[in-house]
N, C-alpha and C positions, 0 to 999 in steps of 0.2 A: 662704376665706379675704377676696378682696373686699370681699362684701356684707362680713364683719364688719370691716374697715377700713373702709367707707361709714357704717358703725352707729359707730363711733367716732369717727371726724372729724362725724359729727350730735351726738352727745353733746357732744361737749369746746366743739363751736361754741355749742355753748348756755348753756357755764358761760361761754365771751366776753363772750358778748352783756350776759349776768347782770350780769357783772363790771366794764361799760363805766355801767353805772347808779347805781354806788354814791356817784358824786357827788350825790345828789336826795336821800342817806341812807336809801332803802330799800336793801333785795335784793327785787326783784318778779320772780315768775313769767312767764319769759316766753310760755308759752305751756300750752295743756292740749289731750290728747289724749283725742278722744272715744273711750271704748271703756267694754265692758259690765263693770260690776263688782259686789261684795257689799263695803257697810263694816261696821266696826266701830271703835271707839273707845277705845284701852283706855292704861294706863302705859307700855306697850312693844306696838311693831305690829311681827306677824309679815306680810311680804308674800306672795301666791302666784302661781300664775301654771298658768291651766287650758286644753284646749283640748277650750270647752264649744261653739260651733259649727265645723262642718266645712270652709265656704267665706269666703274672702274677698272681697268684689266693691268694683274700686278704680274709682271713676267715671272718664264721659272728660274728658280733658284738653283745654281749650281755648286755656290758656294768657291770656286775656284777663281773669282773675279767680281768686280763693282758690280752688284745687281742693276739694271739698266731701271732708268724712271720710270714710274706706273706711268699706266695715259688714259684718256680718257675717248668714250665709243656715245654714240645717242645722241647727237645734237639737241636742246629744247629751247623751241621759238620761243616760246612765252616767258622761260626765264631769260633769256638773252631779251627781251623787252625790257624786262624789268631791271636789268644792266641796265640799256640806252637810258629808263628812263631818270637812272638817278644820274647818268652825266649830265643827261637835259636840266636837272633840276639844280645842276651843280651850275652849271652855266647860264640857268638863268638867275641863280642868287647874283652868278659872276657882274651880270650886267645891272640888277638892282641896285642904282643911288643910294639907296633908302636903309637896305640890310648889307650889315657888311662891306660898308666905303672904305676904298685905298685898302681893302684885305683880295686878293687873287685864289680862291681854293684850288688845289689839284685833286686827284684821289688817285688807287690804286685799288682795283681790282680783279679777285681772281673767284676760278670756279673750284668749286670741293667737288663736282662729278661725283653728289650723294653718296658722301663714303667719308666717315670720322676723323680718318689718317688724313685724306687728304685735304679736311677743312681743316684739320689741328696745323698739318705743316703751312697752307694760304694764312694762317689765324697767326704762326709765329713768322712768319715771311711780312709780314704785313706791318709787327712789332719790331722788326729787326732790320727794316729799313732795303734798300738798292745798292749803300755803297760799298765798294769791296774793302776801303781801309779808313780811321780817324787818324787824325795825329792826336789826339788827345790819348793817351797812355791810360785816361780812365775809363775810358768806353762813354763818356757824354756826350753831351749835345742833344741836341730841339730834337724831339721821338720822331721818328718815322712819318708815324701818323697823331692825328687828337681824337682823331673816336672810328667805330666801328660799324657801318650797318650791317645787318645779318648777326649770326648767321639763322638762315629761313628753318635750320629743321632744328626739332627741339635736342636730340642728342646730342650733336654737337654743340651745339650753344650751351647748354651743360658742361661740357671738358673743357672748352674755348673759355667759358666763363670763370671756372673755375680756378684756371691761373692767371688769366690778365685781368682778375679781379683783385687778385692779391695787390696788384701796379695801379688800382683801380681806373685802369684804361677805361672810357664809356664805349659799350656796347651798345645800339638800338637796331632789334631784330624785327625783318615785317611780317615772320610769318611761322616763329616759334612760339606755340600757343602751351606747351606744358606748365602746368600749375604750380610744377615744383619752384621755374623760375622766378616766384614770387617772395623768394625766400633773401631777403633784406639779407641776411648773417651771410651766406652763401655765397649769393653773386651780389654785392655792394654797388657796382657799375653798371648791373643789368636793365634796358628797357626796352619796350619793345611798343609798335604800333599797330599791333594785330590782338585783342583782347585777348586774356586767359583764356584757358580751357573749362577753368572755374567759368567765368562767365559764359562761354559757351553750352559748356552743362546746362546752366541755370536757364540758359535760350532754349534749350532743346524740353527743356521739363517747363516749358512754359505753354509751348505746343501740345506735351503730352496730357498737359491739367487742361488747357482748353478745349481739347476734343475727346476727354473724359478716360484716355487710356494709362490705365492702371498697371497693365501685366503687359512686360514688353521685354523682347528678348534683346539680349549684347552681343556684339559681334566687337572685336577689338584684334587692329593690331599688335605683335609681340617687342613694341620697342617704346621708349618715356611716351612718345604721344599716347601710346592707346594704353596703354597700363594705366597711365595716371589717371587722361580722362574716365576712365573706367569705373575705377573707383570713385572719382568726384560722382560719378554717375549712381551709383549705387547708395550712398549715401544721400545727395536730393532727391533723388525718388523716393525715400523711405523716408524723407522731413515733407513731402505731400502727399504720404497715404499710400503711394503705386507701389510695387516690386518687382521683381526680373524674374522674369519666368525661367531663362537658362544666359548662361554667361559663359563663351566659347571663344579662343585666342585662334588668329587666323593662323596657319602657320608659315615659317619664315621659306620654307621649300618650295613652296606649290605641293605640297604631299598629294598626289588623287584618293590616297584613303584616308586621310585624314578630312580632306573637303568634303570626300562621301559621307563622311559619319555626322559635319557639322548641319549639311544640308539636310540630313534623318533627323537629327532633331530638332529642325526648324519644322521640318513637317508633320511631326509627331505633339510638338506644343500649342497649346488654346491660343498661343498668344499670335494677332494677327500681327501688329505691328514692331519689327527691331529695329532698332538703333545700330548704327557702327560707324563705326572710328578707325579710321585708316584710310592710307594713302593710296589710291589704284591700282595701282601695283600689285601692293597684296592684298586687294579684290578680287582684280580683273578673275583669278582661278573661280572664286566660288560663285561669279555672276555668271560664264562660262557651264558650271555643273547647276547656276537656279533655271537656266533655258533648256538644257539636256533637259531636266526631269519637268521641266512645264506645270513650274510654281508661277502663278499667278492671282495665289489670295496671301499674298503678302505685302504691305505695307511698309515700305522703307522707308527708316530718319535717315537722311546723310548729314555726317559731318562739314566741317568747313574742307575737309582736305581732298574729300573729291564729289564735293556737292557739286563744282564748276565743271569735273573734269569732265572733256566733250567723248573721250574714249568709251563711254558709255550709249553715248546720244546716238546711235545707227538705230534704225529700222528693227534687226536683229532684236533688241534690247526693249522695245518699246510694249511689247505687252507683259513683261517684267518688272520693269521699273517706269513704264509712266503712270504719272500720279505722284512719285516720292516727293517728299518734304525734304529740302535741305537749309542746312545755316553755313551760312556767305559771310564773307567777310564786308563791308561796306565798300560797295561799288562808286567811284569817283568820273570825277571829268577833269581832263588835265588839258587846258586850255596850249595848243602852238605843238604837243606831242606827233601825233601825228605828221606832219611836217617834220620836224627833226628825225622823228624815224626812217624817213625816205629820202635825207639829205650825207648817210651815212656812207664812208667810203674805205677802203679795207687800208691797213697802213703795212709800212715794209720791218717798219721799228718791231721787234722782236718782242720786245715788251706789251705790242698789242696784237698777237699774234691768235686773241682768242676773234678778232674781227676779221681774218684770213678763215679763220676758221668756220664762221660765221653766212660769209660771201660763199665759201665751198659747198656748204653745204646746202643755202639759201637755193643755188643756182646749176647746184651740179656740177660744179667746173674745179677745177685743180688746181694751183698756181705752182706746181713743183719743177712745170720744165714745158719749153714751147713747143707746140705741135700737140697731136695725138697721141696718148700711150695708152698703154693694155692695163689692166688693170681687175683681176680676174676675171678677168674671161665681160668683162662690163666698160668701153669704150668711157672715156673724160675726154671731153673739151677741157682747153686751157682758158682759164679766170685770166680776165681782162684789166679786170677792175671796171669796168663802165658798161654794165651791165644796169638794165634802170630797176629798179624797188619797184616802183611801178607799177611795171606789167605782172608783177607776184600778188595773189593771195591768199593770204596764210595767217593764222595768227600771229604774226609779228607785228604786221599791220595791222589790228583789229583792235582798235580804241575804246570798243563800244562797253565794255564791260570789265574796266580795270579794276582789280582789287589786291592784287599780289601787287603788280605795279603800285599803285595808289597809295597803299602804305610805305613802301618805297619812298617815295615823293614826301610823304611826311615827316619820313626819319630824316633824310637827309634836312630838309625844313627843321625839324625842330634840332638837329647841331647846330648847325645855320642861328638861329636864334639865341643860341646855347653862346654860342659863340661871342654875336653882337651884344648882350646882354653882358656878356663879361669884358668885355671891352670897353662899355660905358659906366664903367664903374668909377666914385670919386674916390682918391684917396683918402682914406681917410676914412669912408664907410663901407672898406669892403670887408668880405666874409671870411678871410683867413685871419693869422694872428693880429694882433696888435692891429685891427683893423684895417688890413693891406689890401690888395688888388693882385691879383694877376700881371705878373712881366710879362706882354705881350711879346718881347723878343726873346724867350727862355718858357713859352706858353708848356706848362704840362698836366696831361691830359686828365688827371686826377683832378684840377682843377676846376677842368669842365660840368663836372660829375651832378657839383652843386647845383649850377644855375639848367643844369640841365635839367633835375628836377623839377625845379619853376619853372619851366617853360611852358607858355599858355597862347594860343596864338590860335586863327583862324584861317584857315587853305580858302584859294578864290573859289572852291564849290560851296563853301561856307558848312566847310565839318570842321568844330574847333579840338584842337590837338594838347592835350596834356597829361600832368602823370597822376599815379596816387601814389600813396608813399611807402608802394610795393614797385612801383615802374610801370605799372600795368596802364592802360589805356582804356581809355572811356568806351564802355562795353555797350557799342552799336551795330547789331547786324540785321542784313536781308532775309528773308524765309525766300526761298525758291522753293518752286513748282514745276516740277519735269514736264511737261506736255506734249502731243501730239504735235507736229509742224505738218502741215502740206505736202509736204513729199512721203510722208513716213519715219520721218526720223523724226527725235525727241530735242525739243525746245527748250530751255530753263527760262523762265520767267518768275518776274520778282512779285511778289503778293501779298507781303506785308515785311514790317519790322520788327524787330526788338531793338526794348532802348532803356535799360534798367537806367537813366538819368532823364529820362524825359520830366519834361514840363507837369504833364498834364496827370502824372503819376501812371500811368500807364502804359505798364510795360510790352504788352504783345498785341500789335496792330495788324488786322489779316480781314484782308478784302476777300470771306468767303463767296461771292460770287464768281472772282477769278480763280477758283480752283477747280483744279480738272482730278476727278479720281477715276479709278481705272473699274471699280469694281459695278457688279449689276445696273444697283439703284444711284449709280452716279452721288454717291454719298457716305462721307469717310464711316470706315467699319467700326464695329463693335470691340476692343479688345480690353476683356476682364476675365478674369478668374471665376470669379461669382458675380450675377446683375446685383446693381445697386438696390440696396433695404430702404423699402419705403417708412415712408412717417408711418408710427405705430408701433415699429419693429425693431430692432437693432441685433449687431452684427456677432455671431458667434464662430469664434474660428476654428474652421476644421483642423484637427489635431496631426499634425505634422505635416503641415503644408504652411507656406507665406501666411504674410496675414490679409493678404487682399482673397483669398480662399474663404470664404466665410460662408455659414448659413445664416436665415436671418427668422429670429424669435422673435413671434408679437412679446410685447409690453407685455407685465403682471399687472393685474388689478389696481390699481391708483397712481402707476406710473405712465409716462406718454414720450413720445420721441419725435417732437415737429420739423425736424429733417431726417433729409435722404440719410443713407448710411453711419446712422448713429452709431456709436461705440456702447453705449449704454443708456437708460432707460433714464430719465428725470422725474424724483418723486413728486406727485403734486402735492401744492400746502396743505394743511389740514383739516382747512374746508372748503374744497376741490378735489375734486374724484374724476378720474379718466373718461373719456367721451365712449360710443362705442369703440369708433376707430383708433385710437390710445393716440388721438397726435392732437388733443387737448383739454388742459383742466375746464372743467365746468364747475359750478357751486355744485354741492353735496346734495341732493334730496333732503329736504327737513321733515320727518317722520313724527308724530305726535297724533292721538286719540284726538280723531277732531269732528265737528259735528256735521259735516259731508259724508265721510265715510258711512258703510254700510253698517259696520260694526258701532259708532260712534252714534247712528239713529238708532241701531237696537236698542241699545244701554241707555241712551236720552228714553225712548218711549218706555221702555221696561219702569226707570226711573218715574216717569211723570203716572204711570201708572196706578204705583205700589204708592207715591201721594195721593192721587183720586181713591183709592181703595180709600186707606184712611182715612179721607174726607167723611167718603161714603158711612164705613163704619160709624165716626164720629155723628154722623148728620142721624142715622139709627139708635144709636143709644143716647142721642141728647130728648130725639122725639119720644123715646121708652125711656127718659131715666126714672121716671118711679114706678118702672117695675121690679118686681124683685129679681130677678135678673140679673138686670145693671146694678142696681144698690149692694147687692151682694157682694161679698169682697171689696168694699169701696170704692166707689163710682167714679169719685176722684184721682184712684190710681189708673183708673183707666185709662179715663181721659189726656191723663197725663201720660201712660205707655202712648198711646196713639200720638200726641204731638209729637215724641221723642222719635217716633217710628216712621212719622211723615218726616221729620229733620232727615232721620236717618237717608229715607231714598232722596230726599232734595239733596245732600252733600254732597251725591253721584255728578251733579251736575258739574260744581268743580273740580273733576280728574279730569272733564271734559274740555277740549277747546287746548288754541297754541298756551303752554304753560306762560305762566303773568309773574310777579315776586306776589302780588297779593292773594291769586290763586291759589301759591304756592302754601302759602303760611298759613290761609283759611283751614285750605280742604282737611289735611290731618286732625285742624284743630275741632273744626267741626265734626269731624268722624270720630271721633274720642269721646268729645263729648257728648255729643248725637246717642253714641252706643253707653255709656255712661249712664245717661240718664234714660235709656230703656231698662237697662240691664238690672239697674238699682231700683226702677219700678217693681222689676219680675221680683226681686230680692223680697221686696217690702210683701209684696201682695203672695210672697210664696211664705214668710214670716206671719203677715198676716191667718193666712190659712190656718197654720200651727197654733196659733194662738187663740183664734173662734175654738179649733176643734179642744187643745186643754179648758180652757175658759168655760163649755157644755159639761165639763165634768166637776163630780162637787170639789176634788179638791184643787183644779185652778178656777176658781169662778173670780180671782180678781186677776188673773191674765192680763185682761182686754181694758184695764184702767190705763196700766200702763205701756200699751201699745192702742193711743189711741189715732184719730186721724193726726194730728197735731204731729204727735213723737213723727207719724208716719212719712210727714212731710218734711220734717227736718232731716229725717233717716237719708230721703232721697237728694235732697238740696247738699246734705252734707257730701254722700258720697259724693256727688256732679261738683261740689266746690274743689274737691281732691283733685280733679278730672282738670280743671279749672288751672287751676294750681301747678300742675305736672304739665301744662299747656303753655304758658306763659313764662316757666323757667326754659323750658326747649326755648320757644321763641324769641324769646332777649338772650340766649345764650350762642345757640346756633343756629339761626334760624334758616328752616327751607329757599331755598332758592334755585328760579332757571338753570340750567345745565343743558349743554350740547353735549351730548355722549354719544363717542366715533369706537367706543369700544366694542360695541357690541356687534356694531353691523359694519364693517370699515367704508364700504360705498356709500353711507348715510348719514345721517347726524341727527339721532334721537334726542328730540327735547324734551327732555324730560325735569321732574323737581327733583333737586341733591335733598336728602333728607334733612342735612345737616349735622345731624348727634346722631349716630345708631341707638346711644345708650337712650336717648330721648324719647326715640319713637318706640324702642321695647320695650321699656315702661312705663309709656302708650296702653301697646297692645297686652303687655304683662297684667296692666291692671285690668283691663277689658274683660280677660282670661281670667285675672283670680276671683270676681265677682260673677260673673257665667260659672265659675264651676262651685262658685258655695250654692248659687241661687238652683243646678242640677243636686248639688247632695241634699240640697234641704227638699226640695220638691220630691227628689226620686225616694227619701225615708217619708213621705206625707202622702205617696201615690196608694195608700191602704184606706187614707182613712175615710168614714164614711159616707157616701153619695151624695150627702143635703150641704155637703163642705167639699166635694173634690176638687175644688178648680185644680189640683196641683198635679191631677196626672196627666193635663195639657199645659202644665207648665212643664213639666220633667221631658214632655216628649219635644218643648220647643226649644228648651236650653239643649235636647239632643241633637239637634236638626242646627242649632246654634254652634257647639261645640263643635260638631262633624264638622259645618262649612269652613270655621278656620284655622282646624287644623289640616284641613285637606290644602287650607290656603298656603301655608309658610312653605312648604315645599310646588307648588306649583307658580306661586311670586317668585320665588330665589330662581326657578330654572326658564321664567321667562323673556325673552330678550323685548328691548323696548315698550313701544306702544304697549304690546300685549299682558305688559308685567302689569299695568295700569289696568286693564282690561281684567287682567283677573282680582285683582283688587275691585273693581267695581260691581264683579260677579259676586263676589262673598259679601258685599254689604248688602246688593238686593237679592243674595241666597238668603242670605241672614236675617234680614229684614221682611222677605214674604216668609218666611218659614214662622218665624214669631208669632207674626199679620193673621195667616192662616190657622195656626194649631190654637191659642188663645181667642182669638175672635172670633173662628168661623165658627165652630157648636155653640157660642150665643146666639149669632144672628140667625143660625139657621132652627131655632125655638121659636126668637121672635117672629122671624118673619113666617115659618113654615107651621111650628108647632107652636102657639099663643094659649092655651090652653093648659100647656105645660109652664108658664110662666105668670105661674104663681106660687105664693108659699105656702101657701098647702098643700099644692104638686109637693114642692120641694122638701119640706116637712118631709110626707109624706115615705115621698120613697125612704127617706130614712129612717123612718116608724118600723115600715115593716121588715127592714133589715135587720130592727135589732130585733 
């Protein structure tokens, strides 16, 4: 910015000094820079700035006299080819009757010698013109140039556009790629036929993404081109999930210590791919050190500034740079250019001294004086101007890979088409104030900018030329690959295209079969900080390292990742669970107590056995129904008790199998009613025992008339009816329903019956428990009655088993998960039912079947008499 400010002050100081001379009646040019150039007059003049020499040499300052002007050294034949390409394009336009008819274009082309100061001097010379003086005291008149092609460098373009942009002088650069130049507020009249570095960076990222290179090194030159490109690369790489392993600036002064330090950084890094934004001038010392250190395991990615540079194409660099991938601006073909390049001849006009310099460098001769002269111990012949360019074989005449020259060609045609559109303007439909058109006789550069923004044409090679709102060209790049040639040197081949405007939507197109890799397997290298995480895992960033360095952690149960390098695992839906590989959600296993599993089979078998035992006991009792042991204590209650026990055993079957609405509603209702019927029968039997004992005593002779068979049946039915009411209320208010429960085991769905109402279930169990407690208490109090009446002992024992089972049931049921809670309830039903069946009926069956002699009234009464 300081340099730009200095140049602005220099430019305006010249303008002020010119204004001071208006009193003399003329406006005089205050000075003229000594510049190498090419000139041709015309109706409209186009300016051009090119890097024809590599270096600028400034004389020593004595501060005693006016300094000698700087001069340039080391002629660049490739850049001079670009100069001639511009001249060829202008000549072609002048001969085209359909483009700018009746208008002859001229040109003023200057050499900037790859130096900002020289570039700025050349730009000032273009806008100042070549006239020594103007009679107009206001220093007005037609502009010296209507537009400028160049500068090829980003830094000079920034400085020049900052000043000339104030006057809206259109500048079309063919090689300045800095993304900063896309800022329309700072550079309102800057255009370019080469894509911005922002596009170049995106093109490189496409290559990195294609090969999976997420861990890359970065080297860049210490100038606007390198710095802005590096900043863009950092952002774009992060967007696609990559990381910069290291970032180093190439030293301006080629300091060997800095170069060696950078090489050590590359060697120490695990990144195998290195992206370089630099010109070959900055890069050459580094590559010399790379060759010295024998670094053959690095894959280089070249920016367009050095991707086609011939200085690296020697056999010396093949082991180290072979296989390099590069981004290059679009190659084009210009018909007739080759013959035009061979037709040029040197001129004696000092304004065309660039031609003389070219001739002297091409043929190693001099126009200084006749005869042979001595120059630094080297003899040079005299140039005649008749030397034949066809006898030479240099990069100047090589038109097989026109890249920067093709951009120059497009820039000239862009200006020409803009001028043509401007001249086709119809009065009253123009783009300026009051719909006016530009005055052809006094055309101003700023008037051309608006037309240049809308330029849209196709070259003879088939490429479309237009500019976006920022003045940038369409982003099209060739992808280059450095391959070994037959002579052991490096040959550059085009292996793909990066086209952001491709109709197919595919930005990168690569011919992978044509690629050359210098590595052992002839395959692209792996350049990642951490290998990709497979499906079923997620990335966990390593602390203190970039995001590309991570560990792969397996997904938690119930979560999956079905893509590689997943940042997070995805939770499966409620009814799904992760498979063993954690890469797919599968339906959860539905768990319930089924008839097919061993536990279900065992419980079903026990239920049926209990039912059969009850049936057998009923048959035995029915067969011996007239015997005293059966008739004692109301045989009707015994049969009712056996029936209720059979229902208790059978209700177990409602608890097994896939829960359905009707089974959920019936299981607890049948269970509750059956057990109340059973326990109420036992309660009444106990009361009968007590009543019979009291009726055997004189004071209680009338006890049994109040507790006869009818009263016993009514008591049992009444107590059972109350349980029926409880069940009816429960089922109508909050009926149990099937429910898929995932709380017990997250990996399974426990298909169970939700009880609906905890209060209803509690009342049901509490009522059974109350009857059982009363029965136990009465039986316990009657346990010492005479043997002839003492069935109370067996009832006490049976109720003790019943109460113990159901007391143990509560904690076991609460702590059992899923289907095992159902199994615990079934076990409690079976255990209590078997306990009642065995404790009450086993002694009687024992007497009936094994000791029938004791099944007599006399035997029963005898025991009682003996005790008395």
